[in-house]
MARBA-3410 file (N, C-alpha, C, O; in Angstrom, 1 decimal):
146
105.1,53.9,45.5,104.2,53.0,44.9,104.9,51.8,44.3,104.3,50.7,44.3 ~ 106.0,52.0,43.7,106.8,50.9,43.1,107.2,49.9,44.1,107.2,48.7,43.8 ~ 107.5,50.3,45.3,107.9,49.3,46.3,106.7,48.4,46.7,106.8,47.2,46.9 ~ 105.5,49.0,46.8,104.3,48.3,47.1,104.0,47.3,46.0,103.7,46.1,46.3 ~ 104.1,47.7,44.8,103.8,46.9,43.7,104.8,45.7,43.6,104.4,44.5,43.4
106.1,46.0,43.9,107.1,44.9,44.0,106.8,43.9,45.1,106.9,42.7,44.9 ~ 106.4,44.4,46.2,106.1,43.5,47.4,104.9,42.6,47.0,104.8,41.5,47.4 ~ 103.9,43.2,46.4,102.7,42.4,46.0,103.1,41.4,45.0,102.7,40.2,45.1 ~ 103.9,41.7,44.0,104.3,40.7,43.0,105.2,39.6,43.7,105.0,38.5,43.3 ~ 106.1,40.0,44.6,106.9,39.0,45.3,106.0,38.0,46.1,106.3,36.8,46.1
105.0,38.6,46.8,104.1,37.8,47.6,103.3,36.8,46.7,103.1,35.7,47.0 ~ 102.9,37.3,45.5,102.1,36.5,44.6,103.0,35.4,44.0,102.6,34.3,43.8 ~ 104.3,35.7,43.7,105.2,34.7,43.2,105.4,33.6,44.2,105.5,32.5,43.9 ~ 105.5,34.0,45.5,105.7,33.0,46.5,104.5,32.1,46.7,104.6,30.9,46.8 ~ 103.3,32.7,46.6,102.1,31.9,46.6,101.9,31.0,45.5,101.6,29.8,45.6
102.2,31.4,44.3,102.2,30.6,43.1,103.2,29.5,43.2,103.0,28.3,42.8 ~ 104.4,29.8,43.7,105.4,28.7,43.8,105.0,27.6,44.8,105.2,26.4,44.5 ~ 104.4,28.0,45.9,103.9,27.0,46.9,102.8,26.1,46.2,102.9,24.9,46.3 ~ 101.9,26.7,45.5,100.9,26.0,44.8,101.4,25.1,43.7,101.0,24.0,43.5 ~ 102.4,25.7,43.0,103.0,24.9,41.9,103.7,23.7,42.4,103.6,22.6,41.7
104.4,23.7,43.5,105.0,22.5,44.0,104.0,21.4,44.3,104.3,20.2,43.9 ~ 102.9,21.7,44.8,101.8,20.7,45.1,101.2,20.2,43.8,101.0,19.0,43.6 ~ 101.0,21.1,42.8,100.4,20.8,41.5,101.4,19.8,40.8,101.0,18.8,40.2 ~ 102.7,20.2,40.9,103.7,19.3,40.2,103.8,17.9,40.8,103.9,16.9,40.1 ~ 103.6,17.8,42.1,103.6,16.5,42.8,102.4,15.7,42.3,102.4,14.5,42.1
101.2,16.4,42.2,100.0,15.8,41.8,100.2,15.2,40.3,99.7,14.1,40.0 ~ 100.8,16.0,39.5,101.0,15.6,38.1,102.0,14.4,38.1,101.7,13.5,37.3 ~ 103.0,14.4,38.9,104.0,13.3,38.9,103.3,12.0,39.3,103.8,10.9,38.9 ~ 102.3,12.1,40.2,101.6,10.9,40.7,100.7,10.3,39.7,100.2,9.2,39.9 ~ 100.4,11.0,38.6,99.4,10.6,37.6,100.0,9.5,36.7,101.2,9.5,36.4
99.2,8.5,36.3,99.7,7.6,35.3,99.9,8.3,34.0,99.4,9.4,33.7 ~ 100.8,7.7,33.1,101.2,8.3,31.9,100.0,8.7,31.0,99.9,9.7,30.4 ~ 99.0,7.8,30.9,97.8,8.0,30.0,97.0,9.2,30.6,96.5,10.0,29.8 ~ 96.9,9.3,31.9,96.2,10.4,32.5,96.9,11.7,32.2,96.3,12.8,32.0 ~ 98.3,11.7,32.3,99.0,12.9,32.0,98.8,13.4,30.6,98.8,14.6,30.4
98.7,12.4,29.7,98.5,12.8,28.3,97.1,13.5,28.2,97.0,14.5,27.5 ~ 96.2,13.0,28.9,94.8,13.6,28.9,94.9,15.0,29.5,94.2,15.9,29.1 ~ 95.6,15.1,30.6,95.8,16.4,31.3,96.4,17.4,30.4,96.0,18.6,30.4 ~ 97.4,17.0,29.5,98.0,17.9,28.6,96.9,18.5,27.6,97.0,19.7,27.3 ~ 96.1,17.7,27.2,95.0,18.1,26.2,94.0,19.1,27.0,93.6,20.1,26.4
93.7,18.7,28.2,92.8,19.5,29.0,93.4,20.9,29.3,92.7,21.9,29.2 ~ 94.7,20.9,29.6,95.4,22.2,29.9,95.4,23.0,28.7,95.2,24.2,28.8 ~ 95.7,22.5,27.6,95.8,23.2,26.3,94.4,23.8,26.0,94.3,25.0,25.6 ~ 93.4,23.0,26.2,92.0,23.5,26.0,91.7,24.7,26.9,91.1,25.7,26.5 ~ 92.0,24.6,28.2,91.8,25.6,29.2,92.6,26.9,28.8,92.0,28.0,28.9
93.8,26.7,28.4,94.6,27.9,28.0,94.0,28.6,26.8,93.9,29.8,26.7 ~ 93.5,27.8,25.8,92.8,28.3,24.6,91.5,29.1,25.0,91.3,30.2,24.5 ~ 90.7,28.5,25.9,89.5,29.2,26.3,89.8,30.5,27.1,89.1,31.5,26.9 ~ 90.8,30.4,27.9,91.2,31.6,28.7,91.7,32.7,27.8,91.4,33.9,28.0 ~ 92.4,32.3,26.7,93.0,33.4,25.8,91.9,34.1,25.0,92.1,35.1,24.5
90.7,33.5,24.9,89.6,34.1,24.2,88.9,35.2,25.1,88.1,35.9,24.6 ~ 89.2,35.2,26.4,88.6,36.1,27.3,89.3,37.5,27.2,90.4,37.6,26.7 ~ 88.5,38.5,27.6,89.1,39.9,27.5,90.3,40.0,28.4,91.3,40.6,28.0 ~ 90.3,39.4,29.6,91.4,39.4,30.5,91.7,37.9,30.8,91.1,37.4,31.8 ~ 92.6,37.3,30.1,92.9,35.8,30.3,93.3,35.5,31.7,93.1,34.4,32.2
94.1,36.3,32.4,94.5,36.0,33.7,93.4,36.0,34.7,93.6,35.6,35.9 ~ 92.2,36.6,34.4,91.1,36.5,35.3,90.1,35.5,34.9,88.9,35.5,35.3 ~ 90.5,34.5,34.1,89.7,33.4,33.6,89.1,32.7,34.9,89.8,32.4,35.8 ~ 87.8,32.4,34.8,87.0,31.8,35.9,86.9,32.6,37.1,86.6,32.1,38.2 ~ 87.1,33.9,37.0,86.8,34.9,38.1,85.5,35.6,37.8,85.2,35.9,36.6
84.7,35.9,38.8,83.5,36.6,38.5,83.7,38.0,38.0,84.7,38.6,38.3 ~ 82.8,38.5,37.1,82.9,39.8,36.5,83.0,40.9,37.4,83.6,42.0,37.1 ~ 82.5,40.8,38.6,82.5,41.9,39.6,84.0,42.1,40.1,84.3,43.2,40.6 ~ 84.8,41.1,40.0,86.2,41.3,40.4,87.1,41.5,39.3,88.3,41.0,39.2 ~ 86.7,42.3,38.4,87.4,42.6,37.1,88.7,43.4,37.4,89.7,43.3,36.6
88.8,44.2,38.4,89.9,45.1,38.6,90.8,44.7,39.7,91.5,45.5,40.3 ~ 90.9,43.4,40.0,91.8,42.9,41.0,93.2,42.5,40.3,93.1,42.2,39.1 ~ 94.3,42.6,41.0,95.6,42.3,40.3,95.6,40.8,39.8,96.3,40.6,38.8 ~ 95.0,39.9,40.5,94.9,38.5,40.0,93.6,38.0,40.4,93.0,38.4,41.3 ~ 93.1,37.0,39.6,91.8,36.5,39.8,91.8,35.3,40.8,92.7,35.0,41.5
90.6,34.6,40.8,90.4,33.5,41.7,90.7,32.2,41.0,90.5,31.1,41.6 ~ 91.0,32.2,39.7,91.2,31.0,39.0,92.2,30.0,39.6,92.0,28.8,39.6 ~ 93.4,30.5,40.0,94.4,29.6,40.6,93.9,29.1,41.9,94.1,27.9,42.2 ~ 93.2,29.9,42.7,92.6,29.4,44.0,91.6,28.3,43.7,91.5,27.3,44.4 ~ 90.7,28.5,42.8,89.7,27.5,42.4,90.3,26.3,41.9,89.9,25.2,42.3
91.2,26.4,41.0,91.9,25.2,40.4,92.7,24.5,41.4,92.6,23.2,41.5 ~ 93.4,25.2,42.3,94.1,24.5,43.4,93.2,23.8,44.3,93.5,22.7,44.8 ~ 92.1,24.4,44.7,91.1,23.7,45.6,90.6,22.4,44.9,90.5,21.4,45.6 ~ 90.3,22.5,43.6,89.8,21.3,42.9,90.9,20.3,42.8,90.5,19.1,42.8 ~ 92.1,20.7,42.6,93.2,19.7,42.5,93.4,18.9,43.7,94.0,17.8,43.6
92.9,19.4,44.8,93.0,18.6,46.1,91.9,17.6,46.3,91.8,16.9,47.3 ~ 90.9,17.6,45.4,89.7,16.8,45.5,90.1,15.3,45.5,91.1,14.8,44.9 ~ 89.2,14.5,46.1,89.4,13.0,46.1,88.8,12.4,44.8,89.2,11.3,44.5 ~ 88.0,13.2,44.1,87.5,12.7,42.9,88.5,13.0,41.8,88.9,14.1,41.6 ~ 89.0,11.9,41.1,90.1,12.1,40.1,89.8,13.0,39.0,90.6,13.8,38.5
88.5,13.0,38.5,88.1,13.9,37.4,88.1,15.3,37.8,88.6,16.2,37.1 ~ 87.6,15.6,39.0,87.6,17.0,39.5,89.0,17.5,39.7,89.4,18.6,39.4 ~ 89.9,16.6,40.3,91.3,17.0,40.5,92.0,17.3,39.2,92.7,18.2,39.1 ~ 91.7,16.4,38.2,92.4,16.6,36.9,91.9,18.0,36.3,92.8,18.7,35.7 ~ 90.7,18.3,36.3,90.2,19.5,35.8,90.7,20.7,36.6,91.0,21.8,36.0
90.9,20.5,37.9,91.4,21.6,38.7,92.9,21.9,38.4,93.3,23.1,38.3 ~ 93.6,20.8,38.1,95.0,21.0,37.7,95.1,21.8,36.4,95.9,22.7,36.2 ~ 94.3,21.4,35.4,94.3,22.0,34.1,93.9,23.5,34.2,94.5,24.4,33.6 ~ 92.9,23.8,35.1,92.5,25.2,35.3,93.6,26.0,35.9,93.9,27.1,35.5 ~ 94.3,25.4,36.9,95.4,26.1,37.6,96.5,26.4,36.6,97.0,27.5,36.6
96.9,25.4,35.8,97.9,25.6,34.8,97.6,26.7,33.9,98.4,27.5,33.5 ~ 96.3,26.7,33.4,95.9,27.7,32.4,95.9,29.1,33.0,96.5,30.1,32.4 ~ 95.4,29.3,34.2,95.3,30.6,34.7,96.7,31.1,35.2,97.1,32.3,34.9 ~ 97.5,30.3,35.7,98.9,30.6,36.1,99.7,31.0,34.9,100.5,31.9,34.9 ~ 99.5,30.2,33.8,100.2,30.5,32.6,99.9,31.9,32.1,100.8,32.7,31.8
98.6,32.3,32.0,98.3,33.6,31.5,98.7,34.7,32.5,99.0,35.8,32.1 ~ 98.6,34.4,33.8,99.0,35.4,34.8,100.5,35.7,34.8,100.9,36.9,35.0 ~ 101.3,34.7,34.5,102.8,35.0,34.5,103.3,35.2,33.1,104.5,35.6,32.9 ~ 102.5,35.0,32.1,103.0,35.1,30.7,103.8,36.3,30.3,105.0,36.2,29.9 ~ 103.2,37.5,30.4,103.9,38.7,30.0,104.1,39.6,31.2,104.0,40.8,31.1
104.4,39.0,32.3,104.5,39.8,33.6,105.8,40.6,33.5,106.9,40.1,33.2 ~ 105.7,41.9,33.9,106.9,42.7,33.9,107.7,42.6,35.2,108.8,43.1,35.3 ~ 107.2,41.8,36.1,107.8,41.6,37.4,108.8,40.4,37.3,108.4,39.3,37.0 ~ 110.1,40.6,37.6,111.1,39.6,37.5,110.8,38.4,38.5,111.2,37.3,38.2 ~ 110.1,38.7,39.6,109.8,37.6,40.5,108.8,36.6,40.0,108.7,35.4,40.5
108.0,36.9,38.9,107.1,36.0,38.4,107.6,35.3,37.1,107.0,34.3,36.7 ~ 108.7,35.7,36.6,109.2,35.1,35.4,109.7,33.7,35.6,109.5,32.8,34.7 ~ 110.3,33.3,36.7,110.7,31.9,37.0,109.5,31.0,37.0,109.6,29.8,36.5 ~ 108.4,31.4,37.5,107.2,30.6,37.6,106.7,30.3,36.1,106.2,29.2,35.8 ~ 106.8,31.3,35.3,106.3,31.1,33.9,107.2,30.1,33.2,106.7,29.2,32.5
108.5,30.1,33.4,109.4,29.2,32.8,109.1,27.7,33.4,109.2,26.8,32.6 ~ 108.8,27.6,34.7,108.5,26.3,35.2,107.2,25.8,34.6,107.0,24.6,34.3 ~ 106.2,26.7,34.4,104.9,26.3,33.8,105.2,25.8,32.4,104.6,24.8,32.0 ~ 106.0,26.5,31.6,106.3,26.1,30.3,106.9,24.7,30.3,106.6,23.9,29.4 ~ 107.8,24.5,31.2,108.5,23.2,31.3,107.5,22.1,31.5,107.5,21.0,30.9
106.6,22.3,32.5,105.5,21.3,32.8,104.6,21.1,31.6,104.3,19.9,31.3 ~ 104.2,22.2,30.9,103.3,22.0,29.8,104.1,21.3,28.6,103.4,20.5,27.9 ~ 105.3,21.5,28.5,106.1,20.8,27.5,106.2,19.3,27.8,106.0,18.5,26.9 ~ 106.4,19.0,29.1,106.4,17.6,29.5,105.1,16.9,29.3,105.1,15.8,28.8 ~ 104.0,17.7,29.5,102.7,17.1,29.3,102.4,16.9,27.8,101.8,15.9,27.4
102.9,17.8,27.0,102.8,17.6,25.6,103.6,16.4,25.1,103.1,15.7,24.2 ~ 104.8,16.2,25.6,105.6,15.2,25.1,105.4,13.8,25.8,106.0,12.9,25.4 ~ 104.5,13.7,26.7,104.2,12.5,27.4,103.7,11.4,26.5,104.0,10.2,26.7 ~ 103.1,11.8,25.4,102.6,10.8,24.4,103.6,10.5,23.3,103.2,10.2,22.2 ~ 104.9,10.7,23.6,105.9,10.5,22.6,106.0,9.2,22.0,106.7,9.0,21.0
105.5,8.1,22.7,105.6,6.8,22.1,104.8,6.7,20.7,105.2,6.0,19.9 ~ 103.8,7.5,20.6,103.0,7.5,19.4,103.6,8.6,18.4,103.8,9.7,18.9 ~ 103.8,8.2,17.2,104.5,9.1,16.3,103.8,10.5,16.1,104.5,11.5,15.9 ~ 102.5,10.5,16.0,101.9,11.8,15.7,101.2,12.3,16.9,100.2,13.0,16.8 ~ 101.6,12.0,18.1,101.0,12.5,19.3,101.0,14.0,19.4,100.0,14.6,19.8
102.1,14.7,19.0,102.2,16.1,19.1,101.3,16.8,18.1,100.6,17.8,18.4 ~ 101.2,16.2,16.9,100.3,16.8,15.9,98.8,16.7,16.4,98.0,17.6,16.2 ~ 98.5,15.5,17.0,97.1,15.4,17.5,96.8,16.3,18.6,95.7,16.9,18.8 ~ 97.9,16.6,19.5,97.7,17.5,20.6,97.4,18.9,20.1,96.6,19.6,20.6 ~ 98.1,19.3,19.0,97.9,20.6,18.5,96.6,20.7,17.7,96.1,21.8,17.6
96.1,19.6,17.2,94.9,19.7,16.4,93.7,19.4,17.2,92.6,19.2,16.7 ~ 93.8,19.3,18.5,92.7,18.8,19.4,91.6,19.8,19.5,90.6,19.5,20.2 ~ 91.7,20.9,18.8,90.6,21.9,18.8,90.8,22.8,20.0,89.9,23.8,20.2 ~ 91.8,22.7,20.8,92.0,23.5,22.0,93.0,24.6,21.7,93.0,25.6,22.4 ~ 93.8,24.5,20.7,94.8,25.5,20.4,94.2,26.8,20.0,93.2,26.8,19.2
94.6,27.9,20.6,94.0,29.1,20.3,94.8,29.9,19.3,94.4,31.0,18.9
END
């Protein structure tokens, strides 16, 4: 059973890595002001997900409660590909939040690098407003911190 669990975790890690590369390219293509807004949106999504009983299943229907991972990353990734900039931005924020919670306390070594990459991107989004002296304080006080 441990071998099957490891294979599933490795497959999931590969899937998240593929999606992450595309999400990262989308973030890099955003203007600085939009990236700052994305940082606030992502923090808000992470906070909302953390209030759920199962944060890694955020935006997944209740009937699918016992699956190893939810539909949040697939939904967010699909929205991130949208031609509508607002929908794409919200999709990226959703993907970041769900992937964050999914990889956060994972016991699987194959998912830990994804979590570190997510933390790096979230840190970069937080620091994007560095020109303004109190940007970090405003980011933390935005009502999204859980």
